mmJSON file of the N, C-alpha and C atoms, coordinates in Angstrom:
{"data_MODEL":{"atom_site":{
"group_PDB":["ATOM","ATOM","ATOM","ATOM","ATOM","ATOM","ATOM","ATOM","ATOM","ATOM","ATOM","ATOM","ATOM","ATOM","ATOM","ATOM","ATOM","ATOM","ATOM","ATOM","ATOM","ATOM","ATOM","ATOM","ATOM","ATOM","ATOM","ATOM","ATOM","ATOM","ATOM","ATOM","ATOM","ATOM","ATOM","ATOM","ATOM","ATOM","ATOM","ATOM","ATOM","ATOM","ATOM","ATOM","ATOM","ATOM","ATOM","ATOM","ATOM","ATOM","ATOM","ATOM","ATOM","ATOM","ATOM","ATOM","ATOM","ATOM","ATOM","ATOM","ATOM","ATOM","ATOM","ATOM","ATOM","ATOM","ATOM","ATOM","ATOM","ATOM","ATOM","ATOM","ATOM","ATOM","ATOM","ATOM","ATOM","ATOM","ATOM","ATOM","ATOM","ATOM","ATOM","ATOM","ATOM","ATOM","ATOM","ATOM","ATOM","ATOM","ATOM","ATOM","ATOM","ATOM","ATOM","ATOM","ATOM","ATOM","ATOM","ATOM","ATOM","ATOM","ATOM","ATOM","ATOM","ATOM","ATOM","ATOM","ATOM","ATOM","ATOM","ATOM","ATOM","ATOM","ATOM","ATOM","ATOM","ATOM","ATOM","ATOM","ATOM","ATOM","ATOM","ATOM","ATOM","ATOM","ATOM","ATOM","ATOM","ATOM","ATOM","ATOM","ATOM","ATOM","ATOM","ATOM","ATOM","ATOM","ATOM","ATOM","ATOM","ATOM","ATOM","ATOM","ATOM","ATOM","ATOM","ATOM","ATOM","ATOM","ATOM","ATOM","ATOM","ATOM","ATOM","ATOM","ATOM","ATOM","ATOM","ATOM","ATOM","ATOM","ATOM","ATOM","ATOM","ATOM","ATOM","ATOM","ATOM","ATOM","ATOM","ATOM","ATOM","ATOM","ATOM","ATOM","ATOM","ATOM","ATOM","ATOM","ATOM","ATOM","ATOM","ATOM","ATOM","ATOM","ATOM","ATOM","ATOM","ATOM","ATOM","ATOM","ATOM","ATOM","ATOM","ATOM","ATOM","ATOM","ATOM","ATOM","ATOM","ATOM","ATOM","ATOM","ATOM","ATOM","ATOM"],
"id":[1,2,3,4,5,6,7,8,9,10,11,12,13,14,15,16,17,18,19,20,21,22,23,24,25,26,27,28,29,30,31,32,33,34,35,36,37,38,39,40,41,42,43,44,45,46,47,48,49,50,51,52,53,54,55,56,57,58,59,60,61,62,63,64,65,66,67,68,69,70,71,72,73,74,75,76,77,78,79,80,81,82,83,84,85,86,87,88,89,90,91,92,93,94,95,96,97,98,99,100,101,102,103,104,105,106,107,108,109,110,111,112,113,114,115,116,117,118,119,120,121,122,123,124,125,126,127,128,129,130,131,132,133,134,135,136,137,138,139,140,141,142,143,144,145,146,147,148,149,150,151,152,153,154,155,156,157,158,159,160,161,162,163,164,165,166,167,168,169,170,171,172,173,174,175,176,177,178,179,180,181,182,183,184,185,186,187,188,189,190,191,192,193,194,195,196,197,198,199,200,201,202,203,204,205,206,207],
"type_symbol":["N","C","C","N","C","C","N","C","C","N","C","C","N","C","C","N","C","C","N","C","C","N","C","C","N","C","C","N","C","C","N","C","C","N","C","C","N","C","C","N","C","C","N","C","C","N","C","C","N","C","C","N","C","C","N","C","C","N","C","C","N","C","C","N","C","C","N","C","C","N","C","C","N","C","C","N","C","C","N","C","C","N","C","C","N","C","C","N","C","C","N","C","C","N","C","C","N","C","C","N","C","C","N","C","C","N","C","C","N","C","C","N","C","C","N","C","C","N","C","C","N","C","C","N","C","C","N","C","C","N","C","C","N","C","C","N","C","C","N","C","C","N","C","C","N","C","C","N","C","C","N","C","C","N","C","C","N","C","C","N","C","C","N","C","C","N","C","C","N","C","C","N","C","C","N","C","C","N","C","C","N","C","C","N","C","C","N","C","C","N","C","C","N","C","C","N","C","C","N","C","C","N","C","C","N","C","C"],
"label_atom_id":["N","CA","C","N","CA","C","N","CA","C","N","CA","C","N","CA","C","N","CA","C","N","CA","C","N","CA","C","N","CA","C","N","CA","C","N","CA","C","N","CA","C","N","CA","C","N","CA","C","N","CA","C","N","CA","C","N","CA","C","N","CA","C","N","CA","C","N","CA","C","N","CA","C","N","CA","C","N","CA","C","N","CA","C","N","CA","C","N","CA","C","N","CA","C","N","CA","C","N","CA","C","N","CA","C","N","CA","C","N","CA","C","N","CA","C","N","CA","C","N","CA","C","N","CA","C","N","CA","C","N","CA","C","N","CA","C","N","CA","C","N","CA","C","N","CA","C","N","CA","C","N","CA","C","N","CA","C","N","CA","C","N","CA","C","N","CA","C","N","CA","C","N","CA","C","N","CA","C","N","CA","C","N","CA","C","N","CA","C","N","CA","C","N","CA","C","N","CA","C","N","CA","C","N","CA","C","N","CA","C","N","CA","C","N","CA","C","N","CA","C","N","CA","C","N","CA","C","N","CA","C","N","CA","C","N","CA","C","N","CA","C"],
"label_alt_id":[null,null,null,null,null,null,null,null,null,null,null,null,null,null,null,null,null,null,null,null,null,null,null,null,null,null,null,null,null,null,null,null,null,null,null,null,null,null,null,null,null,null,null,null,null,null,null,null,null,null,null,null,null,null,null,null,null,null,null,null,null,null,null,null,null,null,null,null,null,null,null,null,null,null,null,null,null,null,null,null,null,null,null,null,null,null,null,null,null,null,null,null,null,null,null,null,null,null,null,null,null,null,null,null,null,null,null,null,null,null,null,null,null,null,null,null,null,null,null,null,null,null,null,null,null,null,null,null,null,null,null,null,null,null,null,null,null,null,null,null,null,null,null,null,null,null,null,null,null,null,null,null,null,null,null,null,null,null,null,null,null,null,null,null,null,null,null,null,null,null,null,null,null,null,null,null,null,null,null,null,null,null,null,null,null,null,null,null,null,null,null,null,null,null,null,null,null,null,null,null,null,null,null,null,null,null,null],
"label_comp_id":["MET","MET","MET","LEU","LEU","LEU","GLY","GLY","GLY","ASP","ASP","ASP","HIS","HIS","HIS","SER","SER","SER","GLU","GLU","GLU","LEU","LEU","LEU","LEU","LEU","LEU","GLN","GLN","GLN","HIS","HIS","HIS","LEU","LEU","LEU","ASN","ASN","ASN","THR","THR","THR","ALA","ALA","ALA","ARG","ARG","ARG","LYS","LYS","LYS","HIS","HIS","HIS","ALA","ALA","ALA","ASP","ASP","ASP","GLN","GLN","GLN","ALA","ALA","ALA","GLU","GLU","GLU","THR","THR","THR","GLN","GLN","GLN","ASN","ASN","ASN","ASN","ASN","ASN","PRO","PRO","PRO","ALA","ALA","ALA","LEU","LEU","LEU","TYR","TYR","TYR","ARG","ARG","ARG","GLU","GLU","GLU","ALA","ALA","ALA","ILE","ILE","ILE","ASP","ASP","ASP","GLU","GLU","GLU","LEU","LEU","LEU","VAL","VAL","VAL","VAL","VAL","VAL","ALA","ALA","ALA","VAL","VAL","VAL","GLU","GLU","GLU","LEU","LEU","LEU","LEU","LEU","LEU","ALA","ALA","ALA","ARG","ARG","ARG","ASN","ASN","ASN","THR","THR","THR","PRO","PRO","PRO","GLU","GLU","GLU","LEU","LEU","LEU","GLU","GLU","GLU","GLY","GLY","GLY","GLU","GLU","GLU","ILE","ILE","ILE","ARG","ARG","ARG","LYS","LYS","LYS","ALA","ALA","ALA","ALA","ALA","ALA","SER","SER","SER","GLU","GLU","GLU","PRO","PRO","PRO","GLU","GLU","GLU","LEU","LEU","LEU","PRO","PRO","PRO","ALA","ALA","ALA","PHE","PHE","PHE","LYS","LYS","LYS"],
"label_asym_id":["A","A","A","A","A","A","A","A","A","A","A","A","A","A","A","A","A","A","A","A","A","A","A","A","A","A","A","A","A","A","A","A","A","A","A","A","A","A","A","A","A","A","A","A","A","A","A","A","A","A","A","A","A","A","A","A","A","A","A","A","A","A","A","A","A","A","A","A","A","A","A","A","A","A","A","A","A","A","A","A","A","A","A","A","A","A","A","A","A","A","A","A","A","A","A","A","A","A","A","A","A","A","A","A","A","A","A","A","A","A","A","A","A","A","A","A","A","A","A","A","A","A","A","A","A","A","A","A","A","A","A","A","A","A","A","A","A","A","A","A","A","A","A","A","A","A","A","A","A","A","A","A","A","A","A","A","A","A","A","A","A","A","A","A","A","A","A","A","A","A","A","A","A","A","A","A","A","A","A","A","A","A","A","A","A","A","A","A","A","A","A","A","A","A","A","A","A","A","A","A","A","A","A","A","A","A","A"],
"label_entity_id":["1","1","1","1","1","1","1","1","1","1","1","1","1","1","1","1","1","1","1","1","1","1","1","1","1","1","1","1","1","1","1","1","1","1","1","1","1","1","1","1","1","1","1","1","1","1","1","1","1","1","1","1","1","1","1","1","1","1","1","1","1","1","1","1","1","1","1","1","1","1","1","1","1","1","1","1","1","1","1","1","1","1","1","1","1","1","1","1","1","1","1","1","1","1","1","1","1","1","1","1","1","1","1","1","1","1","1","1","1","1","1","1","1","1","1","1","1","1","1","1","1","1","1","1","1","1","1","1","1","1","1","1","1","1","1","1","1","1","1","1","1","1","1","1","1","1","1","1","1","1","1","1","1","1","1","1","1","1","1","1","1","1","1","1","1","1","1","1","1","1","1","1","1","1","1","1","1","1","1","1","1","1","1","1","1","1","1","1","1","1","1","1","1","1","1","1","1","1","1","1","1","1","1","1","1","1","1"],
"label_seq_id":[1,1,1,2,2,2,3,3,3,4,4,4,5,5,5,6,6,6,7,7,7,8,8,8,9,9,9,10,10,10,11,11,11,12,12,12,13,13,13,14,14,14,15,15,15,16,16,16,17,17,17,18,18,18,19,19,19,20,20,20,21,21,21,22,22,22,23,23,23,24,24,24,25,25,25,26,26,26,27,27,27,28,28,28,29,29,29,30,30,30,31,31,31,32,32,32,33,33,33,34,34,34,35,35,35,36,36,36,37,37,37,38,38,38,39,39,39,40,40,40,41,41,41,42,42,42,43,43,43,44,44,44,45,45,45,46,46,46,47,47,47,48,48,48,49,49,49,50,50,50,51,51,51,52,52,52,53,53,53,54,54,54,55,55,55,56,56,56,57,57,57,58,58,58,59,59,59,60,60,60,61,61,61,62,62,62,63,63,63,64,64,64,65,65,65,66,66,66,67,67,67,68,68,68,69,69,69],
"pdbx_PDB_ins_code":[null,null,null,null,null,null,null,null,null,null,null,null,null,null,null,null,null,null,null,null,null,null,null,null,null,null,null,null,null,null,null,null,null,null,null,null,null,null,null,null,null,null,null,null,null,null,null,null,null,null,null,null,null,null,null,null,null,null,null,null,null,null,null,null,null,null,null,null,null,null,null,null,null,null,null,null,null,null,null,null,null,null,null,null,null,null,null,null,null,null,null,null,null,null,null,null,null,null,null,null,null,null,null,null,null,null,null,null,null,null,null,null,null,null,null,null,null,null,null,null,null,null,null,null,null,null,null,null,null,null,null,null,null,null,null,null,null,null,null,null,null,null,null,null,null,null,null,null,null,null,null,null,null,null,null,null,null,null,null,null,null,null,null,null,null,null,null,null,null,null,null,null,null,null,null,null,null,null,null,null,null,null,null,null,null,null,null,null,null,null,null,null,null,null,null,null,null,null,null,null,null,null,null,null,null,null,null],
"Cartn_x":[-54.914,-55.065,-53.947,-52.684,-51.444,-51.049,-50.734,-50.566,-51.854,-52.916,-54.265,-53.897,-53.476,-52.954,-51.917,-51.066,-49.448,-50.204,-50.93,-51.696,-52.414,-53.128,-54.054,-53.405,-51.723,-51.076,-50.323,-50.127,-49.233,-50.696,-51.838,-52.781,-53.145,-52.836,-53.088,-52.325,-51.005,-49.662,-49.234,-50.202,-50.458,-51.329,-52.421,-53.183,-53.11,-52.161,-51.801,-50.824,-49.549,-48.795,-49.348,-50.485,-51.367,-51.631,-52.592,-53.141,-51.871,-50.765,-49.748,-49.206,-49.169,-48.774,-49.578,-50.874,-52.332,-52.012,-52.05,-51.946,-50.713,-49.444,-48.289,-47.948,-48.584,-48.28,-49.862,-50.2,-51.499,-52.362,-52.449,-53.068,-54.355,-55.421,-56.528,-56.593,-55.986,-56.129,-55.443,-54.713,-53.63,-55.217,-56.041,-56.576,-57.872,-57.834,-58.749,-58.184,-56.74,-55.89,-55.998,-55.731,-55.971,-57.16,-58.072,-59.669,-59.674,-59.327,-58.948,-58.499,-56.938,-56.553,-56.854,-58.213,-58.914,-60.511,-60.5,-61.493,-61.088,-59.337,-59.199,-59.005,-58.654,-58.509,-59.574,-60.531,-62.145,-62.513,-62.427,-62.96,-61.637,-60.491,-59.664,-60.118,-61.153,-61.231,-62.556,-63.026,-64.754,-64.411,-63.543,-62.916,-62.993,-62.574,-62.505,-63.374,-64.549,-65.351,-67.011,-67.02,-68.187,-69.677,-70.118,-71.663,-71.474,-70.527,-70.592,-70.449,-70.31,-69.539,-70.837,-72.194,-73.152,-73.685,-73.757,-74.401,-72.945,-72.11,-70.585,-70.912,-71.115,-70.824,-72.42,-73.46,-74.554,-74.696,-73.807,-73.704,-73.284,-71.813,-70.982,-70.886,-72.56,-73.397,-74.164,-74.334,-75.307,-74.567,-75.751,-74.936,-74.701,-75.517,-75.014,-75.119,-73.939,-74.07,-75.372,-75.693,-77.134,-77.309,-75.968,-75.715,-75.941,-75.888,-75.841,-76.859,-77.748,-79.28,-80.271],
"Cartn_y":[-132.748,-133.681,-134.696,-133.73,-134.597,-134.683,-133.579,-133.24,-134.252,-134.071,-135.669,-136.83,-137.032,-138.405,-138.729,-137.695,-138.214,-138.341,-137.511,-137.206,-138.389,-139.291,-139.998,-141.494,-141.434,-142.469,-142.816,-141.451,-141.503,-141.786,-141.218,-141.766,-143.514,-143.838,-145.253,-146.115,-145.498,-146.523,-146.608,-145.135,-144.995,-145.751,-145.957,-146.773,-148.486,-148.272,-149.999,-150.32,-149.4,-149.459,-149.558,-148.531,-148.859,-149.969,-150.508,-151.788,-152.786,-152.89,-153.611,-153.895,-152.469,-152.87,-153.223,-152.58,-153.166,-154.631,-155.245,-156.784,-157.377,-156.789,-157.434,-156.66,-155.984,-155.286,-155.717,-156.496,-156.709,-155.167,-154.067,-152.829,-152.455,-152.871,-152.349,-150.927,-150.085,-148.659,-147.693,-149.122,-148.478,-148.701,-149.936,-150.397,-148.347,-148.035,-146.622,-146.001,-145.585,-144.825,-145.141,-146.39,-146.864,-146.588,-146.725,-146.02,-144.602,-143.906,-142.35,-142.009,-142.567,-142.934,-142.89,-143.899,-144.658,-143.283,-142.521,-141.925,-140.71,-140.145,-139.006,-139.309,-140.333,-141.04,-140.986,-141.337,-141.519,-140.157,-139.234,-137.588,-137.183,-137.481,-136.696,-137.063,-138.522,-139.189,-138.483,-137.928,-137.502,-135.942,-135.488,-134.005,-133.551,-134.782,-135.048,-135.412,-135.996,-135.811,-134.852,-133.988,-133.038,-134.057,-134.444,-135.088,-135.681,-136.544,-137.039,-136.378,-135.362,-134.607,-134.352,-133.904,-133.483,-134.556,-136.458,-137.075,-138.045,-137.672,-138.749,-138.02,-136.265,-134.69,-135.664,-135.504,-136.133,-137.643,-138.499,-139.468,-139.883,-138.672,-138.696,-138.388,-137.28,-136.548,-136.993,-138.539,-139.284,-139.992,-140.773,-141.287,-142.996,-143.506,-144.368,-144.498,-145.732,-145.585,-146.327,-146.187,-146.221,-147.974,-148.568,-149.999,-150.749,-149.827,-150.747,-150.402,-149.754,-150.02,-151.039],
"Cartn_z":[-147.121,-147.394,-146.731,-147.552,-146.969,-145.724,-145.083,-143.502,-142.677,-143.163,-142.677,-142.546,-143.848,-143.921,-142.938,-143.181,-141.807,-140.844,-140.128,-138.35,-138.695,-139.19,-139.48,-139.389,-139.74,-139.828,-138.759,-137.946,-136.505,-135.548,-135.151,-134.891,-134.833,-135.918,-136.154,-135.87,-135.605,-135.032,-133.82,-133.28,-131.967,-131.204,-131.734,-131.319,-131.295,-132.478,-132.501,-131.491,-130.733,-129.794,-128.275,-128.572,-127.061,-126.756,-127.619,-127.74,-127.473,-128.255,-127.914,-126.625,-126.074,-124.684,-123.306,-124.114,-123.072,-122.991,-124.449,-124.566,-123.076,-123.567,-123.123,-121.766,-120.992,-120.026,-118.923,-120.004,-119.19,-118.392,-118.933,-118.378,-119.689,-118.704,-119.621,-119.682,-119.279,-119.044,-120.359,-120.745,-122.537,-123.822,-122.974,-124.247,-124.314,-123.405,-123.787,-124.438,-124.174,-124.763,-126.364,-126.927,-128.201,-128.917,-127.654,-128.977,-128.499,-127.853,-127.949,-129.593,-129.227,-130.801,-132.105,-131.793,-133.368,-133.269,-132.316,-132.67,-133.264,-132.511,-133.491,-135.009,-135.225,-136.854,-137.51,-136.908,-137.79,-137.597,-136.469,-137.341,-137.704,-138.029,-139.423,-140.599,-140.856,-141.533,-142.245,-141.283,-141.582,-141.602,-140.946,-141.384,-143.08,-143.789,-145.214,-146.159,-145.434,-145.95,-145.808,-146.391,-145.585,-145.604,-146.618,-146.234,-145.085,-144.829,-143.366,-142.341,-142.19,-141.259,-140.119,-140.53,-139.538,-139.067,-139.87,-139.498,-138.007,-138.368,-137.512,-136.093,-135.879,-135.265,-134.302,-134.862,-133.97,-133.193,-134.049,-133.288,-132.062,-132.175,-131.59,-130.03,-130.187,-129.098,-128.461,-129.337,-128.745,-127.359,-126.424,-125.0,-125.278,-126.324,-126.927,-128.661,-129.126,-130.491,-131.01,-132.142,-132.539,-132.714,-133.27,-133.139,-131.777,-130.871,-129.646,-128.491,-128.94,-128.476,-128.237],
"occupancy":[1.0,1.0,1.0,1.0,1.0,1.0,1.0,1.0,1.0,1.0,1.0,1.0,1.0,1.0,1.0,1.0,1.0,1.0,1.0,1.0,1.0,1.0,1.0,1.0,1.0,1.0,1.0,1.0,1.0,1.0,1.0,1.0,1.0,1.0,1.0,1.0,1.0,1.0,1.0,1.0,1.0,1.0,1.0,1.0,1.0,1.0,1.0,1.0,1.0,1.0,1.0,1.0,1.0,1.0,1.0,1.0,1.0,1.0,1.0,1.0,1.0,1.0,1.0,1.0,1.0,1.0,1.0,1.0,1.0,1.0,1.0,1.0,1.0,1.0,1.0,1.0,1.0,1.0,1.0,1.0,1.0,1.0,1.0,1.0,1.0,1.0,1.0,1.0,1.0,1.0,1.0,1.0,1.0,1.0,1.0,1.0,1.0,1.0,1.0,1.0,1.0,1.0,1.0,1.0,1.0,1.0,1.0,1.0,1.0,1.0,1.0,1.0,1.0,1.0,1.0,1.0,1.0,1.0,1.0,1.0,1.0,1.0,1.0,1.0,1.0,1.0,1.0,1.0,1.0,1.0,1.0,1.0,1.0,1.0,1.0,1.0,1.0,1.0,1.0,1.0,1.0,1.0,1.0,1.0,1.0,1.0,1.0,1.0,1.0,1.0,1.0,1.0,1.0,1.0,1.0,1.0,1.0,1.0,1.0,1.0,1.0,1.0,1.0,1.0,1.0,1.0,1.0,1.0,1.0,1.0,1.0,1.0,1.0,1.0,1.0,1.0,1.0,1.0,1.0,1.0,1.0,1.0,1.0,1.0,1.0,1.0,1.0,1.0,1.0,1.0,1.0,1.0,1.0,1.0,1.0,1.0,1.0,1.0,1.0,1.0,1.0,1.0,1.0,1.0,1.0,1.0,1.0],
"B_iso_or_equiv":[0.0,0.0,0.0,0.0,0.0,0.0,0.0,0.0,0.0,0.0,0.0,0.0,0.0,0.0,0.0,0.0,0.0,0.0,0.0,0.0,0.0,0.0,0.0,0.0,0.0,0.0,0.0,0.0,0.0,0.0,0.0,0.0,0.0,0.0,0.0,0.0,0.0,0.0,0.0,0.0,0.0,0.0,0.0,0.0,0.0,0.0,0.0,0.0,0.0,0.0,0.0,0.0,0.0,0.0,0.0,0.0,0.0,0.0,0.0,0.0,0.0,0.0,0.0,0.0,0.0,0.0,0.0,0.0,0.0,0.0,0.0,0.0,0.0,0.0,0.0,0.0,0.0,0.0,0.0,0.0,0.0,0.0,0.0,0.0,0.0,0.0,0.0,0.0,0.0,0.0,0.0,0.0,0.0,0.0,0.0,0.0,0.0,0.0,0.0,0.0,0.0,0.0,0.0,0.0,0.0,0.0,0.0,0.0,0.0,0.0,0.0,0.0,0.0,0.0,0.0,0.0,0.0,0.0,0.0,0.0,0.0,0.0,0.0,0.0,0.0,0.0,0.0,0.0,0.0,0.0,0.0,0.0,0.0,0.0,0.0,0.0,0.0,0.0,0.0,0.0,0.0,0.0,0.0,0.0,0.0,0.0,0.0,0.0,0.0,0.0,0.0,0.0,0.0,0.0,0.0,0.0,0.0,0.0,0.0,0.0,0.0,0.0,0.0,0.0,0.0,0.0,0.0,0.0,0.0,0.0,0.0,0.0,0.0,0.0,0.0,0.0,0.0,0.0,0.0,0.0,0.0,0.0,0.0,0.0,0.0,0.0,0.0,0.0,0.0,0.0,0.0,0.0,0.0,0.0,0.0,0.0,0.0,0.0,0.0,0.0,0.0,0.0,0.0,0.0,0.0,0.0,0.0],
"pdbx_formal_charge":[null,null,null,null,null,null,null,null,null,null,null,null,null,null,null,null,null,null,null,null,null,null,null,null,null,null,null,null,null,null,null,null,null,null,null,null,null,null,null,null,null,null,null,null,null,null,null,null,null,null,null,null,null,null,null,null,null,null,null,null,null,null,null,null,null,null,null,null,null,null,null,null,null,null,null,null,null,null,null,null,null,null,null,null,null,null,null,null,null,null,null,null,null,null,null,null,null,null,null,null,null,null,null,null,null,null,null,null,null,null,null,null,null,null,null,null,null,null,null,null,null,null,null,null,null,null,null,null,null,null,null,null,null,null,null,null,null,null,null,null,null,null,null,null,null,null,null,null,null,null,null,null,null,null,null,null,null,null,null,null,null,null,null,null,null,null,null,null,null,null,null,null,null,null,null,null,null,null,null,null,null,null,null,null,null,null,null,null,null,null,null,null,null,null,null,null,null,null,null,null,null,null,null,null,null,null,null],
"auth_seq_id":[1,1,1,2,2,2,3,3,3,4,4,4,5,5,5,6,6,6,7,7,7,8,8,8,9,9,9,10,10,10,11,11,11,12,12,12,13,13,13,14,14,14,15,15,15,16,16,16,17,17,17,18,18,18,19,19,19,20,20,20,21,21,21,22,22,22,23,23,23,24,24,24,25,25,25,26,26,26,27,27,27,28,28,28,29,29,29,30,30,30,31,31,31,32,32,32,33,33,33,34,34,34,35,35,35,36,36,36,37,37,37,38,38,38,39,39,39,40,40,40,41,41,41,42,42,42,43,43,43,44,44,44,45,45,45,46,46,46,47,47,47,48,48,48,49,49,49,50,50,50,51,51,51,52,52,52,53,53,53,54,54,54,55,55,55,56,56,56,57,57,57,58,58,58,59,59,59,60,60,60,61,61,61,62,62,62,63,63,63,64,64,64,65,65,65,66,66,66,67,67,67,68,68,68,69,69,69],
"auth_comp_id":["MET","MET","MET","LEU","LEU","LEU","GLY","GLY","GLY","ASP","ASP","ASP","HIS","HIS","HIS","SER","SER","SER","GLU","GLU","GLU","LEU","LEU","LEU","LEU","LEU","LEU","GLN","GLN","GLN","HIS","HIS","HIS","LEU","LEU","LEU","ASN","ASN","ASN","THR","THR","THR","ALA","ALA","ALA","ARG","ARG","ARG","LYS","LYS","LYS","HIS","HIS","HIS","ALA","ALA","ALA","ASP","ASP","ASP","GLN","GLN","GLN","ALA","ALA","ALA","GLU","GLU","GLU","THR","THR","THR","GLN","GLN","GLN","ASN","ASN","ASN","ASN","ASN","ASN","PRO","PRO","PRO","ALA","ALA","ALA","LEU","LEU","LEU","TYR","TYR","TYR","ARG","ARG","ARG","GLU","GLU","GLU","ALA","ALA","ALA","ILE","ILE","ILE","ASP","ASP","ASP","GLU","GLU","GLU","LEU","LEU","LEU","VAL","VAL","VAL","VAL","VAL","VAL","ALA","ALA","ALA","VAL","VAL","VAL","GLU","GLU","GLU","LEU","LEU","LEU","LEU","LEU","LEU","ALA","ALA","ALA","ARG","ARG","ARG","ASN","ASN","ASN","THR","THR","THR","PRO","PRO","PRO","GLU","GLU","GLU","LEU","LEU","LEU","GLU","GLU","GLU","GLY","GLY","GLY","GLU","GLU","GLU","ILE","ILE","ILE","ARG","ARG","ARG","LYS","LYS","LYS","ALA","ALA","ALA","ALA","ALA","ALA","SER","SER","SER","GLU","GLU","GLU","PRO","PRO","PRO","GLU","GLU","GLU","LEU","LEU","LEU","PRO","PRO","PRO","ALA","ALA","ALA","PHE","PHE","PHE","LYS","LYS","LYS"],
"auth_asym_id":["A","A","A","A","A","A","A","A","A","A","A","A","A","A","A","A","A","A","A","A","A","A","A","A","A","A","A","A","A","A","A","A","A","A","A","A","A","A","A","A","A","A","A","A","A","A","A","A","A","A","A","A","A","A","A","A","A","A","A","A","A","A","A","A","A","A","A","A","A","A","A","A","A","A","A","A","A","A","A","A","A","A","A","A","A","A","A","A","A","A","A","A","A","A","A","A","A","A","A","A","A","A","A","A","A","A","A","A","A","A","A","A","A","A","A","A","A","A","A","A","A","A","A","A","A","A","A","A","A","A","A","A","A","A","A","A","A","A","A","A","A","A","A","A","A","A","A","A","A","A","A","A","A","A","A","A","A","A","A","A","A","A","A","A","A","A","A","A","A","A","A","A","A","A","A","A","A","A","A","A","A","A","A","A","A","A","A","A","A","A","A","A","A","A","A","A","A","A","A","A","A","A","A","A","A","A","A"],
"auth_atom_id":["N","CA","C","N","CA","C","N","CA","C","N","CA","C","N","CA","C","N","CA","C","N","CA","C","N","CA","C","N","CA","C","N","CA","C","N","CA","C","N","CA","C","N","CA","C","N","CA","C","N","CA","C","N","CA","C","N","CA","C","N","CA","C","N","CA","C","N","CA","C","N","CA","C","N","CA","C","N","CA","C","N","CA","C","N","CA","C","N","CA","C","N","CA","C","N","CA","C","N","CA","C","N","CA","C","N","CA","C","N","CA","C","N","CA","C","N","CA","C","N","CA","C","N","CA","C","N","CA","C","N","CA","C","N","CA","C","N","CA","C","N","CA","C","N","CA","C","N","CA","C","N","CA","C","N","CA","C","N","CA","C","N","CA","C","N","CA","C","N","CA","C","N","CA","C","N","CA","C","N","CA","C","N","CA","C","N","CA","C","N","CA","C","N","CA","C","N","CA","C","N","CA","C","N","CA","C","N","CA","C","N","CA","C","N","CA","C","N","CA","C","N","CA","C","N","CA","C","N","CA","C","N","CA","C","N","CA","C","N","CA","C"],
"pdbx_PDB_model_num":[1,1,1,1,1,1,1,1,1,1,1,1,1,1,1,1,1,1,1,1,1,1,1,1,1,1,1,1,1,1,1,1,1,1,1,1,1,1,1,1,1,1,1,1,1,1,1,1,1,1,1,1,1,1,1,1,1,1,1,1,1,1,1,1,1,1,1,1,1,1,1,1,1,1,1,1,1,1,1,1,1,1,1,1,1,1,1,1,1,1,1,1,1,1,1,1,1,1,1,1,1,1,1,1,1,1,1,1,1,1,1,1,1,1,1,1,1,1,1,1,1,1,1,1,1,1,1,1,1,1,1,1,1,1,1,1,1,1,1,1,1,1,1,1,1,1,1,1,1,1,1,1,1,1,1,1,1,1,1,1,1,1,1,1,1,1,1,1,1,1,1,1,1,1,1,1,1,1,1,1,1,1,1,1,1,1,1,1,1,1,1,1,1,1,1,1,1,1,1,1,1,1,1,1,1,1,1]
}}}
């Protein structure tokens, strides 16, 4: 988990940088990069939570998240 923790922080910091750049440079494409980094961070957390892994993978494969249906 220690390596995952370091990697998780790296993805979160990168997401923050992309979001800040998107705002200051008025570049909406960087918001997508920030979202992608957040998704990777969540997947790292899910990988370390075995009981949720199947549910998260199932939700990720659905075209829409259940909360937005």
